[in-house]
N, C-alpha and C positions, 0 to 999 in steps of 0.2 A: 684261598689258603688260610688255615687257622693260625692261631698265635704260635703254637709249637712248630708248625711247618715253616712260618716266616722266620722264627728264631734259628731253626736248623739251616735254612737257606742262607741267612745272614752269616752264620758261623762258617759254612762251606766257602762262601765268597771271601770271607776274611782270611781263611786258611790259604786259599789259592793265591790271594794277593801276597801273603807272607812268603809262600813258596816261590812265587814269581820273583820277588825281591831277592831272596837268597840265591836262586839260580841265575838271576841276571848278574849279580856280583861275581858269580863263579864262571860267567861267560858261557853258560849252557846253551843259550839260544843263538849263538853265533853261527852254528851249522844246522842246516835243515835235516829233518829226520823223515825218511821214507820207509813205510812198512810195506814190504814187497812180498809178503806171504800171501797165499791164495785165500780168498774168502772162505770162511768157516774153519780157519785154522787158529783163530784167536785174535782176529783183527779188531773185533769190537772191544775186546779186553784191552788191546793196545791203545785204541782210541780213548777209552776211559782213563787208562793209566797216564797217557801223555797229557790229557786234559787236567788230571789231578796234579801233574808236575808243572803246570803253568804254560804249556805250549799252546800256541794259537793255531788250531787245526784248520786246514782248508775244508770247508763244508762239503761233505760227500755229494749232496744233491747238486751243488754247483758244478763239481767235476763231471758228474754223469751227464749233466746238461751240455757241457762243453763237448764231451765225447759224441753225443748224439747230433748236435747242431753242426759239428765240423766233420762228421762222418769218419771218425777215428783218425783224422789227420790233425794233430794238435799244433795250432799255429801260434803266432805272436801273442794274441789275446790270452791264450791259455797260459803261456809261460809268464806273462805279466801277472796273471792271477796267482800262479805258484810263488812268484817272488813276494807276494803280499802276505804269505802265511809261513808257518814254521815247521809244521809236521803234517803228514798225509797218510791215508790208508784207503783200502778198497779201490774200485775201478777209477782210473786206469792203472793205478800204481801196483796193483796185484796182477797185472797182465804181462805175459811173456812178450807179446808183440811191442809193448811199450818200453820194456826195460832197457834195451840198448840206447835208445834215444834219451831216456831219463838220465842214465849214468853219464852219457856224453855231455849233457847240459849241466849236471851237478856232480863232477868227479870228486869233490871234496866233502860231499854230504855223508851222513851216517845212514846205514841201511839195516833194517831189522827183518829177518826172515822168520816168521812164525811157522812152527811145525806141528803136525798132528798125524797120528797113526793113519795111514792111507785108507784102510777099510772103514774105519770109524768116520773119517772125513767124508768119504763117498756117501755113506748112509745119511750123514747129516745134511749134505747139500742136496741129495736126491729127495729126502723127506721134506725138506723145506720147499723145494721147487714144486714137487707134486702137490703139496698142500696149497701152495699159492695158486697153482693152475687149476685146482679142483679136479685132479685126475687120479685114478688108481695107479699103482706102480706098474701094473701090466698093461697100461694103455698102449694103443698102437702108435708107433713112431711118427706116422703122418699126422695123427691127431695132436701129439705132443708139439710137433713143429707148428701146427696151426695155432694152438693156444699160445705158444711163445710169441708168435707174430702178432696176435691179436691183443696180448696183454698191454695195458695202458700205463704201466710203470714208466715214468719219464715221458714216453710217447709210444704209440703202436709201432712195433718193429724194433724198438730199442732192445728189449730183453732177448729176442732171437738173435739180433745182430751181435750184441755183446757176448752172448753165450757161445755162439758158434765160433767167434774169434778167440775167446778165452780158452776154449777147450779143443780147438782145431777140429771142428766137426765138418767133415767133408760130405756126409750124407745123413739123412734122417735116421738110418739104422744105427748110427753111432751115438745118438742121443741117449744119455744115461746108461751107456754100456760100461759096466763096472771096470772091466779090464782097460778100456780105452782111457777112462777118467783117471784111474790110478797111475797109469803110465804117463799121462799128461801132467799130473801133479809132480811126479818124480822128475820129469824132464824140466819142468819149470824150476824146481829147486836146484837142479844141476846147472841150469842156465844162470841162476842168481850167483851160485858159487864160482862159476867161470868168469862172470862179468865183474863182480865186486871184489876188490882186494880184501884179503882176510882181515886186515886191521881196520876196515871200514864196515865190516859186516858182523852183526850179532845174530846168532841163531837161538830162538827161544821156543822151547817145548812147554807151553803154558800149563797144561794139566799136570806136568811133573816138575814144576818150578814152585818152590816154597815161598820165596820172597823176591823183592825187586832189586836185590843187591847187585847182581850182574848187570842188570839194565841200567841202574844208577851209575855204576862204574863205567860202562860203555858210553853213556851220554854225558858224563862229567858232573852228574848230580851229587851233591855232598852226601856222604854215607849216612849222616844223621837223618836224612829224609827217607831212608829205606823203610819199606812197609811190607806186610804180608801180601802175597799174590792173590788177587781175587779174580775168579774166572767168570766173565760175563757169558750169558747164553749157555750155561753148563749143560742144560738138558737138550740142546738143539744140535 
C-alpha cells in the first residue's frame, strides 16, 4: 500500500472510531440488526452501510460455514456466534426457512427488508449464478443442478443445498424459472411482513433511496451522521 493509500485507510479507521463513539453514546448498538431481504436486493449495500456506521457484522463466510456443517439446523454454537456480533446479512438471515426461528430468538431486534423490482432482481441473480457456474442461460436444468452440486463454494453440495432451500426448488425444472423465483421473492417479503411487527421493520428500496436519513432514524443513529445513499454492485 502506498503512502496515499495508507493515509486514506487511516482516515477511514479514524472516522469509524468516531462514529462508533457517537453511536455508542446514543445507545445504537444495544439492539441487533438483521437484514432479512433476499440476496441481490441491496444486502451488500446494507453491509457496507452498517460497517460505515460502526456495527460489528457477523462475517458472512462464518455464517455460511455454520449452515453447511450443521445441515441447516442452527444449534447452540451458532446462536452463541450471533450473540458475539451486532448486525447480519445474507445466508441464513435472508432465508424464509430461517426467519421464524430468528425472530423467536430475537423478538426485540431491528429488521431491515431490502427491496428490488422483481424482474430486475431475477435477472441479477440469474446472471450472477450462470456466470459463476460457467453456463449459458439456456442450459439444461439437469446440467445446472449438476454444476450447483459440484461447485466448491464453501464445500461441494453447499450451493445446491442452500439454493434449493432458499427458493423452494422441488425439481430441476424449477431452477431459474422466472415465474417461480419472482413468486418466491414475493412470498418471502410477505412472510417478513407477517412475522416482524411494523415498528421493528424498515423496508428499504435502495435504488430509489437518496440518503440514509430513514435508516438512521430507524436505527437511532444521530441525524448529523446522515449521508447520501451509495449503491454497491449497481451493475449486477
